[in-house]
Structures are given as C-alpha cells and as structure tokens.
C-alpha positions, 0 to 999 in steps of 0.5 A, a space after each residue: 420498517 426501514 430507516 437510513 442513517 443518511 442519504 447516500 453522499 460522498 465520504 471516506 473510509 472513516 465513516 465505516 459504521 454503516 457498512 459494518 453495522 450488520 456485521 457487528 450485530 452478527 458478531 454479537 451473536 457469534 461471541 454469545 453462541 460460539 464463545 469467540 471473541 470478535 475484535 476489531 479486525 476479526 471478520 465473520 465470513 460465514 453467518 447462519 440465516 438468523 441474520 440478514 447479511 450480504 454474501 457473495 454469489 459467484 465463484 469458489 467463494 460463493 456464499 461468503 459474507 461480503 466485508 465491508 457490507 455493500 449498501 442498496 445504492 447502485 452507485 456505491 463503489 462496492 456495487 460497481 461492475 467489475 469493469 468499473 472497478 478495474 478501470 478505477 484500479 488500473 488507472 491508479 496503477 498507471 498513476 503509481 507506475 508513471 509517477 514513481 518513474 521520475 523520483 526513483 529512476 536517476 541512478 544511471 544518470 549519476 555520472 552525467 550529473 557529477 560532470 554537469 553539476 560538478 558535485 560529489 557522488 553524495 551531493 548527487 545522491 541527494 537529488 534522489 534523497 530529496 524526492 524520497 523524503 517529500 514522497 513520504 511526508 507529503 502524505 501527512 497532507 495528501 490523506 486528510 485532503 483526500 478525505 475531505 475532497 475525495 480521491 479523484 480531485 486528490 489524484 488530478 492535482 497530484 498528476 498536474 504537479 508531476 507534469 509540471 515538475 517533469 518539465 521543470 527538471 527538463 529545463 533546469 540548468 543548475 544544481 539548485 534549480 534541479 534539486 528544488 524541481 526534484 522536491 516538487 516532483 516528490 510532492 506530486 508523486 507522493 499520492 502513489 505512496 498512499 491513495 491506491 491503497 485507500 482506493 482498493 479498500 474503497 472498492 474491494 471486498 476483504 477476501 479479494 484485497 490481497 491480490 490487488 494490494 499485490 498489484 499496487 506494490 507491483 506497480 510501485 516497484 515496477 516504476 522503480 525498476 523500469 525507470 532506470 532503464 528508460 532514463 539510461 537509454 534516453 540519456 544515451 540516445 537523446 540526452 538525459 533531459 528527454 527522460 523527463 520530457 517522456 515522463 511529462 508526456 506519459 504523466 499528461 496521458 495519465 491525467 486524461 485517463 484519471 479525468 475520464 475513467 477514474 470516478 470518486 470512490 469515497 462514498 457515504 454508505 447507508 444501512 437499513 435495519 429492521 429493529 425488534 429491540 429497544 436501543 440504549 438511547 431510546 426505549 420508546 414503543 416506536 423504536 422497539 415495535 415498529 423498528 425504525 432505527 438510525 445506527 450511529 455509534 458502536 454502543 447503539 449498535 449493540 442494542 439493535 437486533 435484526 430479522 430477516 427481511 424477504 425484499 431488502 436482502 435479495 435486492 442488495 445481492 442483486 445490485 452487487 456487481 451491477 452498479 455504476 458510478 453517477 455522473 457527479 462521481 465520474 466528472 466532478 472536479 469541485 466536489 462538496 467537502 465532507 463536512 464530517 471528515 473536515 470536522 475531525 480533520 485534526 484527528 487525520 493529522 495526528 492519527 499517523 503519530 498516534 498509530 505509529 506506535 501500534 505494534 502491528 502498524 509499526 512492524 508492518 511499516 518497518 517490514 515494508 520500509 526495510 524491504 523497499 530500501 533494499 531496492 533503493 540500496 542497489 538503485 544508489 550504488 548500481 552506477 558506481 559499480 557497474 560504470 567502473 571497471 572491470 564492467 565499464 557499463 554505459 548509462 544505458 547498460 546500467 539502466 538495463 540491469 534493472 530488468 532483473 528486478 522486473 523478473 523477481 517482481 513478476 513472480 511476487 505479483 503472481 504469488 504474494 497476493 493470491 497466496 495470502 488470500 488463499 492462506 487466509 481463506 483456508 484458515 478461515 474455513 478451519 476456524 468455522 468462518 471466522 477471519 482473523 487478520 493474523 491468518 495471512 502471516 504464514 504466507 510470508 514464510 516462503 519468501 523469507 525462506 527464499 531469502 535465507 541462507 545459513 551457510 558460512 560465507 568467507 569474506 576476505 578483503 584484506 585479512 582472513 575473517 570468518 563470518 557465520 551469518 543468517 542473512 538474506 540471499 541477495 545480500 550475500 550475492 550482491 555485497 560479496 559480488 560487488 566487493 570481489 567483482 564477481 561476473 555481473 550475470 551473477 549479481 544482476 540475475 540472481 541478486 537483483 532478482 531476489 530484491 525484486 521478489 522481496 521488494 514486492 512480497 514482503 510489503 504486500 503481505 505486511 501492509 495487508 495484514 495491518 489494513 485488515 487489522 485497522 480497516 478504518 485508517 488504511 490511508 493513515 497506515 500508508 503514511 506511517 509506512 512511507 514515512 518510515 520507508 522514506 526517512 530511512 531511504 533518505 538517510 541512505 543517500 547520505 551514508 551508503 556511498 561514503 560507507 562503501 568507499 570507506 569499508 567496502 560494500 559488505 558491511 552496509 548491505 549485510 546490515 540492511 539485509 539482516 534487518 529486513 529478514 529479521 524483522 520479517 521473521 520476527 513479526 510472523 512468529 510474534 503476531 501469529 501467537 500474540 497478534 490478537 492480544 495486541 489488537 485487544 490492547 487497542 480495541 477501545 482506540 478512537 481510530 475505530 470510531 473514525 
C-alpha cells in the first residue's frame, strides 16, 4: 500500500518535495473547493478530514497542520524532542554570539590601534571593514558546502577557523598581519550570518519559526553589542591582546559543545502515500489500483489523490516530539556527500545572484541591511565621539555604552518574533486556515512607529537652517546629540536603545517573511541579505568618519536613518497589497524545485 520516495538519508532543505507533497495535494482541493489560489509560500494550516496530514496535538495551536510535514522516521529533525531541538538551536545561538564578537567589537580599541600601528582613523576602521566584507561573501561558499556536507561539519570547520584567527590576532604585531588575521576571522565567522537561519528551517515548524528567527538575530546583535564591552574592559585591565585570547577560549569551548551536542539537521524526508488515481507519467493498473507510488515532481504530485489511512497518520503524530538523532547524526565528522546537492551545486552558486532581483528577497535584504548598519554606524563612530572632549571616556567606558543596545535588543527579542507569529496566526484563522506570508508584515508597524518622529528639528551648526523630516528617532537623538555634544545619558540610553530595538526587530520580521515565501532557499536568502548588509557596511568604514569630520555627524546619520525607516515602511505597504502578485511572478522559478 505504501511506497517511499527513498530511504531516509541526510539531505538539505533543497529536497522539499517529499516533505510538502501531502500539503500540495490538499492545496489542490483548497483551490477547487474554496476558490483560493495557492502559490509557493501559501500554507494551508486547517485541513478537513478528507486529507491525511499531520497536525499539532498540543498547546493553543492544537489541530494545526504542521508545515513542513514530518516523516515517519524518529530521526527526522522535525520529530526530535524539544530537548534536542533546544540543544541544536542553543548551540548555534552560542556559535553566532561568540563568533560575531571578534569581527565587530574592536571599536573601543581604535585609539590603541591608531597609536600602535601609526595609522589614520579610516585605516583603523578598515580593520572592521575587512572582517565585515568577508562575513558576507564567504557565504557564497559556506551555504553550498553545507548543502553537500551538512550543517554540522560546516559549523565545526568554521569554529576551528575562528579559534585560529583569534590566536593570530592576539599574536599579530604589524598592521598588515593584523589585517590579514581580520580577513580570516571574517571567513570563519561567516557561518553566523546564515547557518542558524537554515537550521531553524530544518527543525522548527512554520507557526513557531518567527520566535526562533528572533533568537537568531538577537544573538547576532548581542554579540555585536556585548563584544565592545568585553574588548574595552579587557584592553583597560589586561591589554587588548587578551580580548582575542578570551574569544579564542570561548570559541574553543563552543567547538566542544558543537561536537557533542549539535547533531546533523540536514535530512532526506520520505513520503508515504495511498494512491487511488493514475499518475501523469504512468497509467498502469498497478499504480492506479494498488496505490504504490513514488512522489518526485510537482507535476506528478498533482495527479495523486490521498485517502485516509487508519494506521500511518496516528503513527506519525505519535512520533512528532518524541524522536532523537541517530548516532551518525550526532557524531559523524566525515558525512557522505549529498550527491543530489552536489549534482546541482552550480545552482547553489548562482542562486543568490538570481534571487537577488526577486522583489520580496531584495526588500527583505535591504531592510535587514540598513537596520543592521545603523548599529555598525554607531559602532564605528562611538570611540571618536566619546573618547574626545567633553566626554573623555576611556576604552573601557566606551565599551560600556553598548549596554544600551542590549536593553533595546532584549525588548526586540521578547516582542518581534512572538508578535509576528501571533499576528500571522490571527490573520490565518480569519482567512479560514489559509496562511499567506504577508500576514506577518503588520507586526513591523509598531517598530516603525517607534522610530518615526514627524516633528521639526532645528539644526544650526553654523547658520539657521530649518529641516522638516520624518526619520528614525535614534538618528535625531544620536546625530544631533553627537553634533551638539548633548549629555551622554540622552544619546546612549535613548538613542542607542532605539538602535538595539530596530536592529533586532526589523531583520527578524523581514527575513522571516522572505523565508516563508521561498522556504527551499532559506540559506540563499541569507546570502543575499548578508552581502547587501556587509557590502554597505564595508563602504561605511571608508566614508563615515571622513564625512563626519567634513560635514558633521548629522548628514550621514540622517541619510542612513531615513533610508532604514523609508524602506521598512514602503515594504509593509507594497507587499501587503501586492506581495502575492510578486510571488505569482516567480511561482514557476526553478528555485521551487530545489
């Protein structure tokens, strides 16, 4: 009665047809009976009993269809217990937090490097820029590698590279050597820009994904926020080299936790169907009457109908939440290459370039990129501002101003993911159980509103000039505060706090929306987003200090704040009304067959 597409093997998110086949079959029924167009990204979370499909059995979302659909294999990551899922995600979160410390946390050390290496501010800023640019572009290799060899091996290799680069930075005595070590540091840490987002998609169901994506961005930016605190205090009490020794020790500890408690999450999911209709490719009596059928292509899926099976479905529902990784998933360091992924590796390599022009992905990447660069903007400039009169902060004190980021980020963590999940689920229930990715977007509005001020600001550095702007609140506080040398408490507590908030919330919701729309290419979406973010960030290291010296801090910060707010608001409006139309434009793209 039942046939499997293949035996369970490790595989990537690219082999999604098996996991989604039952949902796609039911989607045909929805289109016919409810007259609703089901496009890639549209999910049916409330099926009737005419279709066998695995549903949630616990909590407020009991009875909800699980997307992606888990297999009958207890080693399927979707079937793991919450303890194992937490172990996987928290290990990745620890890796993200630790690995981002080194590349983005040397701002308080700027005066030390200027004196030690006898370089200008722009040349010292390049030490951050070199790490930033490699953080983005290295993922062009990391994601294809993880699709072929798995998330586990990729993470372990990157952790080792991080350890070695930290040792190199601690021992470097020349500018050129230190710059080269920074490049290597970015290469190793680059996995923190993409792998955790892919792992979340591997092990977490759709209706829970927003909260865990929020944790990812929170850990990323917490590393960027807390790192300068550690580096400044380490430099003040032990010498700046000890910051890198501390990072090397922490990364080494993370390597051990990854080795023992981070099993492979890349998995080949199987499907078992009871077929009662002939297929498009085979009209034989065997296929049409006995129902033994292998599902492999979307066209083939459309020709298959399902009937309820009394044994299989309850069996799957009993496994969900009670499975565990196999021995090879837990400890393998020489995984068998995924030949399917290897066969199409050229697609992995060109996919980021192809999807970069999809409107939804382009917007999400820009929204994430500019929001994150608000943080980098302050990271680059904080030492020059607070280390000079009238503040005269020590490197340790400069590092401590980043605590304000932590407060804003904490609010973002507690609200952005859960709010977007709640908003999306509420709209889904109103839409008769049909979930559209755009239903998350209204969750952005409170954060955009928090950053908007419509009042008139008077900026008079040398002449009376009146500006009426609608830009982000942090910009008006930080930029004007920098320029007019306001009390540091106002700049730091309010201005930096807003940055921490928008730096976590906007990327969380925007990227989750893009991943919901194009689930098979979650890793490639992160590549596009990080390249967008880090390319602009690299450019900042060249122009921001010189521009601020020439024209003051207001113009560059107003520009970045206005772009961040404008792009975020524009996306909510455009994609709320026309997001499904944009998805329809790309519904026949080969990315959905990955």
